[in-house]
TORSE-583536 format. One line per field, with one value per residue: residue number from 1; residue in one letter; x, y, z of N, C-alpha, C, O in turn. Coordinates in steps of 0.2 Angstrom, whole numbers. Example, Ala and Ser with C-alpha at 12.3 -4.5 7.8 and 13.67 -1.06 7.14 Angstrom:
# residues 2
num	[1 / 2]
residuo	[a / s]
n_u	[66 / 64]
n_v	[-28 / -11]
n_w	[39 / 35]
ca_u	[62 / 68]
ca_v	[-22 / -5]
ca_w	[39 / 36]
c_u	[66 / 64]
c_v	[-16 / 0]
c_w	[39 / 39]
o_u	[71 / 67]
o_v	[-17 / 6]
o_w	[42 / 40]
//
This chain:
# residues 121
num	[1 / 2 / 3 / 4 / 5 / 6 / 7 / 8 / 9 / 10 / 11 / 12 / 13 / 14 / 15 / 16 / 17 / 18 / 19 / 20 / 21 / 22 / 23 / 24 / 25 / 26 / 27 / 28 / 29 / 30 / 31 / 32 / 33 / 34 / 35 / 36 / 37 / 38 / 39 / 40 / 41 / 42 / 43 / 44 / 45 / 46 / 47 / 48 / 49 / 50 / 51 / 52 / 53 / 54 / 55 / 56 / 57 / 58 / 59 / 60 / 61 / 62 / 63 / 64 / 65 / 66 / 67 / 68 / 69 / 70 / 71 / 72 / 73 / 74 / 75 / 76 / 77 / 78 / 79 / 80 / 81 / 82 / 83 / 84 / 85 / 86 / 87 / 88 / 89 / 90 / 91 / 92 / 93 / 94 / 95 / 96 / 97 / 98 / 99 / 100 / 101 / 102 / 103 / 104 / 105 / 106 / 107 / 108 / 109 / 110 / 111 / 112 / 113 / 114 / 115 / 116 / 117 / 118 / 119 / 120 / 121]
residuo	[x / x / x / x / x / x / x / x / x / x / x / x / x / x / x / x / x / x / x / x / x / x / x / x / x / x / x / x / x / x / x / x / x / x / x / x / x / x / x / x / x / x / x / x / x / x / x / x / x / x / x / x / x / x / x / x / x / x / x / x / x / x / x / x / x / x / x / x / x / x / x / x / x / x / x / x / x / x / x / x / x / x / x / x / x / x / x / x / x / x / x / x / x / x / x / x / x / x / x / x / x / x / x / x / x / x / x / x / x / x / x / x / x / x / x / x / x / x / x / x / x]
n_u	[2 / 3 / 3 / -9 / -23 / -34 / -43 / -41 / -34 / -20 / -14 / 0 / 7 / 21 / 32 / 44 / 47 / 52 / 53 / 38 / 35 / 33 / 45 / 51 / 45 / 36 / 32 / 42 / 56 / 51 / 53 / 68 / 73 / 70 / 77 / 89 / 89 / 86 / 96 / 93 / 83 / 71 / 66 / 64 / 54 / 44 / 43 / 36 / 25 / 23 / 27 / 40 / 41 / 36 / 45 / 59 / 53 / 50 / 63 / 71 / 65 / 67 / 82 / 84 / 77 / 82 / 97 / 107 / 115 / 106 / 105 / 116 / 117 / 119 / 119 / 111 / 116 / 130 / 130 / 121 / 111 / 109 / 106 / 110 / 113 / 119 / 132 / 125 / 112 / 109 / 114 / 104 / 93 / 95 / 93 / 79 / 73 / 75 / 69 / 54 / 52 / 54 / 46 / 34 / 37 / 34 / 19 / 15 / 17 / 8 / -5 / -8 / -8 / -19 / -32 / -26 / -35 / -47 / -64 / -70 / -75]
n_v	[-6 / 11 / 29 / 37 / 49 / 61 / 51 / 40 / 28 / 21 / 10 / -1 / -15 / -23 / -34 / -44 / -48 / -61 / -63 / -64 / -72 / -72 / -68 / -63 / -54 / -47 / -57 / -65 / -59 / -57 / -72 / -73 / -64 / -69 / -83 / -78 / -71 / -83 / -94 / -105 / -115 / -121 / -116 / -104 / -105 / -108 / -99 / -89 / -94 / -105 / -121 / -130 / -135 / -127 / -116 / -121 / -123 / -109 / -104 / -111 / -107 / -94 / -95 / -100 / -92 / -81 / -82 / -83 / -90 / -87 / -93 / -102 / -117 / -130 / -146 / -156 / -167 / -171 / -160 / -152 / -145 / -131 / -115 / -99 / -83 / -78 / -66 / -59 / -61 / -52 / -40 / -40 / -38 / -27 / -19 / -22 / -16 / -3 / 0 / -2 / 7 / 17 / 18 / 16 / 30 / 37 / 34 / 39 / 53 / 55 / 50 / 60 / 72 / 68 / 66 / 72 / 86 / 84 / 81 / 63 / 56]
n_w	[0 / -3 / 0 / 8 / 3 / 6 / 11 / 2 / -5 / -13 / -24 / -29 / -40 / -45 / -54 / -62 / -76 / -88 / -106 / -106 / -93 / -78 / -66 / -55 / -40 / -29 / -17 / -19 / -18 / -5 / -1 / -5 / 4 / 15 / 17 / 16 / 30 / 38 / 33 / 29 / 15 / 19 / 31 / 28 / 18 / 27 / 36 / 25 / 23 / 12 / 5 / 5 / -7 / -16 / -13 / -18 / -30 / -35 / -34 / -43 / -56 / -55 / -55 / -68 / -78 / -74 / -77 / -68 / -54 / -39 / -25 / -15 / -9 / 3 / 4 / 17 / 31 / 42 / 50 / 46 / 34 / 23 / 17 / 7 / 1 / -15 / -20 / -31 / -31 / -18 / -25 / -35 / -27 / -20 / -33 / -37 / -26 / -27 / -38 / -35 / -24 / -33 / -43 / -33 / -29 / -43 / -45 / -33 / -36 / -44 / -43 / -33 / -40 / -48 / -39 / -27 / -15 / -22 / -20 / -16 / -29]
ca_u	[-1 / 5 / -1 / -18 / -24 / -40 / -45 / -41 / -27 / -17 / -8 / 2 / 10 / 25 / 34 / 49 / 44 / 57 / 49 / 33 / 34 / 34 / 52 / 52 / 41 / 35 / 33 / 49 / 58 / 50 / 58 / 75 / 75 / 69 / 83 / 96 / 88 / 86 / 100 / 87 / 77 / 64 / 63 / 62 / 48 / 38 / 42 / 33 / 19 / 22 / 29 / 46 / 42 / 35 / 51 / 63 / 53 / 53 / 72 / 75 / 62 / 71 / 89 / 84 / 74 / 88 / 102 / 111 / 115 / 103 / 104 / 121 / 115 / 122 / 117 / 111 / 123 / 129 / 130 / 113 / 113 / 109 / 105 / 114 / 111 / 124 / 132 / 121 / 106 / 108 / 113 / 97 / 86 / 94 / 89 / 73 / 71 / 76 / 64 / 49 / 53 / 54 / 38 / 30 / 36 / 28 / 11 / 10 / 15 / 2 / -12 / -8 / -11 / -25 / -37 / -27 / -39 / -53 / -67 / -69 / -78]
ca_v	[1 / 17 / 33 / 40 / 55 / 61 / 45 / 35 / 23 / 18 / 4 / -3 / -19 / -25 / -39 / -44 / -56 / -64 / -68 / -65 / -76 / -70 / -71 / -59 / -51 / -46 / -64 / -67 / -55 / -62 / -79 / -74 / -60 / -74 / -88 / -73 / -71 / -91 / -98 / -112 / -115 / -125 / -113 / -97 / -106 / -109 / -90 / -85 / -97 / -110 / -126 / -132 / -138 / -120 / -111 / -124 / -120 / -101 / -103 / -114 / -104 / -88 / -94 / -100 / -87 / -73 / -85 / -82 / -92 / -84 / -97 / -108 / -122 / -135 / -152 / -159 / -171 / -173 / -152 / -150 / -140 / -122 / -109 / -92 / -79 / -75 / -58 / -58 / -61 / -46 / -35 / -40 / -37 / -20 / -16 / -23 / -12 / 3 / -1 / -1 / 14 / 23 / 18 / 20 / 39 / 39 / 34 / 45 / 59 / 54 / 50 / 67 / 76 / 67 / 66 / 80 / 90 / 84 / 76 / 55 / 55]
ca_w	[0 / -3 / 4 / 8 / 1 / 7 / 13 / -4 / -5 / -20 / -22 / -35 / -40 / -49 / -56 / -68 / -82 / -95 / -111 / -105 / -90 / -70 / -64 / -48 / -38 / -21 / -15 / -23 / -15 / 1 / -1 / -4 / 9 / 22 / 15 / 18 / 37 / 41 / 30 / 27 / 11 / 22 / 37 / 24 / 17 / 32 / 37 / 20 / 22 / 6 / 4 / 3 / -13 / -20 / -14 / -22 / -37 / -35 / -32 / -51 / -60 / -54 / -58 / -74 / -83 / -75 / -80 / -62 / -46 / -32 / -20 / -15 / -6 / 4 / 7 / 24 / 34 / 50 / 52 / 43 / 28 / 24 / 11 / 7 / -4 / -19 / -19 / -37 / -27 / -14 / -30 / -39 / -21 / -20 / -38 / -35 / -20 / -28 / -44 / -31 / -23 / -38 / -46 / -28 / -29 / -47 / -43 / -29 / -37 / -52 / -38 / -30 / -46 / -51 / -33 / -24 / -15 / -24 / -19 / -19 / -36]
c_u	[5 / 2 / -7 / -18 / -31 / -46 / -45 / -34 / -25 / -11 / -5 / 7 / 16 / 29 / 39 / 45 / 49 / 54 / 42 / 30 / 37 / 40 / 52 / 47 / 40 / 35 / 41 / 55 / 57 / 54 / 64 / 78 / 74 / 76 / 90 / 94 / 88 / 91 / 98 / 82 / 70 / 61 / 61 / 54 / 41 / 37 / 37 / 27 / 18 / 27 / 37 / 47 / 42 / 41 / 55 / 61 / 53 / 61 / 75 / 72 / 66 / 78 / 88 / 83 / 82 / 93 / 108 / 109 / 111 / 105 / 110 / 117 / 119 / 118 / 117 / 117 / 123 / 128 / 123 / 117 / 109 / 109 / 109 / 113 / 120 / 126 / 126 / 115 / 105 / 110 / 105 / 91 / 87 / 91 / 82 / 68 / 70 / 70 / 57 / 48 / 52 / 49 / 34 / 29 / 32 / 21 / 10 / 11 / 9 / -5 / -11 / -9 / -17 / -31 / -34 / -32 / -46 / -57 / -67 / -70 / -77]
c_v	[6 / 24 / 33 / 46 / 56 / 56 / 38 / 33 / 22 / 11 / 2 / -9 / -20 / -30 / -39 / -51 / -56 / -67 / -68 / -70 / -74 / -72 / -68 / -56 / -49 / -52 / -67 / -67 / -58 / -68 / -79 / -70 / -66 / -80 / -84 / -74 / -80 / -93 / -105 / -110 / -116 / -120 / -106 / -99 / -106 / -101 / -86 / -87 / -101 / -115 / -127 / -133 / -132 / -115 / -113 / -123 / -113 / -100 / -104 / -109 / -97 / -87 / -96 / -95 / -80 / -76 / -83 / -86 / -88 / -87 / -100 / -112 / -128 / -141 / -154 / -163 / -171 / -164 / -149 / -145 / -133 / -119 / -100 / -90 / -77 / -69 / -56 / -58 / -53 / -40 / -34 / -39 / -30 / -17 / -16 / -20 / -5 / 4 / 0 / 3 / 19 / 23 / 17 / 29 / 42 / 38 / 38 / 50 / 59 / 54 / 55 / 73 / 75 / 68 / 71 / 84 / 90 / 80 / 67 / 53 / 61]
c_w	[0 / 1 / 0 / 7 / 3 / 7 / 8 / -2 / -10 / -18 / -29 / -35 / -45 / -49 / -63 / -71 / -87 / -99 / -111 / -101 / -84 / -69 / -56 / -47 / -32 / -18 / -15 / -18 / -6 / 3 / 1 / 3 / 17 / 21 / 19 / 28 / 41 / 40 / 27 / 21 / 14 / 26 / 33 / 22 / 22 / 32 / 32 / 18 / 16 / 8 / 4 / -4 / -19 / -20 / -18 / -30 / -40 / -38 / -41 / -54 / -62 / -59 / -65 / -79 / -81 / -78 / -73 / -56 / -40 / -27 / -18 / -7 / -3 / 8 / 15 / 26 / 41 / 52 / 50 / 37 / 28 / 17 / 11 / 2 / -9 / -17 / -25 / -33 / -22 / -20 / -33 / -32 / -22 / -26 / -40 / -32 / -24 / -34 / -39 / -30 / -29 / -40 / -40 / -28 / -37 / -46 / -39 / -31 / -41 / -47 / -35 / -36 / -48 / -44 / -27 / -23 / -16 / -20 / -20 / -25 / -41]
o_u	[10 / 0 / -9 / -14 / -35 / -51 / -48 / -30 / -30 / -7 / -8 / 12 / 14 / 31 / 38 / 42 / 51 / 51 / 40 / 25 / 43 / 41 / 54 / 43 / 46 / 41 / 43 / 57 / 62 / 57 / 67 / 84 / 77 / 79 / 93 / 99 / 90 / 94 / 101 / 78 / 64 / 55 / 57 / 49 / 35 / 32 / 35 / 24 / 12 / 31 / 40 / 52 / 46 / 43 / 57 / 65 / 55 / 63 / 79 / 76 / 68 / 79 / 93 / 87 / 84 / 95 / 114 / 104 / 115 / 109 / 111 / 115 / 123 / 116 / 122 / 122 / 118 / 126 / 121 / 122 / 107 / 112 / 109 / 113 / 125 / 122 / 122 / 114 / 100 / 107 / 101 / 85 / 82 / 86 / 79 / 62 / 64 / 67 / 55 / 43 / 48 / 46 / 29 / 24 / 28 / 18 / 6 / 6 / 5 / -9 / -17 / -12 / -21 / -37 / -38 / -34 / -51 / -55 / -63 / -67 / -79]
o_v	[6 / 23 / 32 / 49 / 51 / 56 / 33 / 36 / 23 / 10 / 3 / -10 / -17 / -32 / -36 / -56 / -51 / -73 / -72 / -74 / -75 / -78 / -72 / -54 / -50 / -53 / -71 / -71 / -59 / -68 / -82 / -71 / -65 / -81 / -85 / -76 / -80 / -96 / -110 / -105 / -113 / -119 / -102 / -96 / -105 / -98 / -80 / -84 / -101 / -113 / -122 / -131 / -131 / -112 / -109 / -123 / -112 / -97 / -101 / -105 / -94 / -83 / -93 / -95 / -76 / -73 / -82 / -86 / -84 / -84 / -103 / -109 / -130 / -140 / -153 / -162 / -171 / -162 / -144 / -143 / -130 / -120 / -97 / -93 / -76 / -67 / -52 / -52 / -50 / -35 / -30 / -40 / -26 / -13 / -11 / -19 / -3 / 9 / 6 / 5 / 24 / 28 / 19 / 32 / 46 / 43 / 41 / 54 / 64 / 58 / 55 / 78 / 80 / 70 / 73 / 86 / 93 / 75 / 65 / 48 / 61]
o_w	[3 / 6 / -6 / 10 / 1 / 5 / 9 / 1 / -14 / -14 / -35 / -30 / -50 / -44 / -68 / -69 / -90 / -98 / -115 / -102 / -84 / -70 / -52 / -52 / -29 / -15 / -11 / -14 / -2 / 8 / 5 / 6 / 22 / 26 / 24 / 32 / 47 / 45 / 24 / 22 / 13 / 27 / 36 / 24 / 20 / 30 / 34 / 14 / 15 / 12 / 2 / -7 / -24 / -25 / -21 / -35 / -45 / -43 / -44 / -56 / -67 / -64 / -68 / -84 / -85 / -83 / -75 / -53 / -38 / -23 / -24 / -2 / -7 / 14 / 18 / 22 / 45 / 58 / 53 / 36 / 33 / 11 / 17 / -3 / -6 / -12 / -23 / -32 / -23 / -20 / -33 / -34 / -23 / -25 / -43 / -33 / -24 / -35 / -41 / -32 / -29 / -39 / -42 / -28 / -37 / -47 / -40 / -29 / -41 / -47 / -32 / -34 / -50 / -46 / -23 / -28 / -13 / -16 / -24 / -27 / -47]
//
């Protein structure tokens, strides 16, 4: 959600596609951030309320469509497995965050220019 003006709220949603197929958006951003926080795909999936299988599928699709490794995985074993974001993933997240903020600023400005000071209708 973005800024409220005169009781109205403006919302926008952006995502990135490759060849018409979605590759990245808010939900996948949350997944990567959760992997960074928890160090585990399984724990990250639970924290964003999706199955491990779905999280794993999102990661594979993102990496294939972006042609870059986003998550370094270590399989389980004596000390357990884990997952960390690659430097490329961190750079991508920063770029996406900048894009989101930029789009929000543009949408907010346009919203104020159209609805600012006017009645709801």
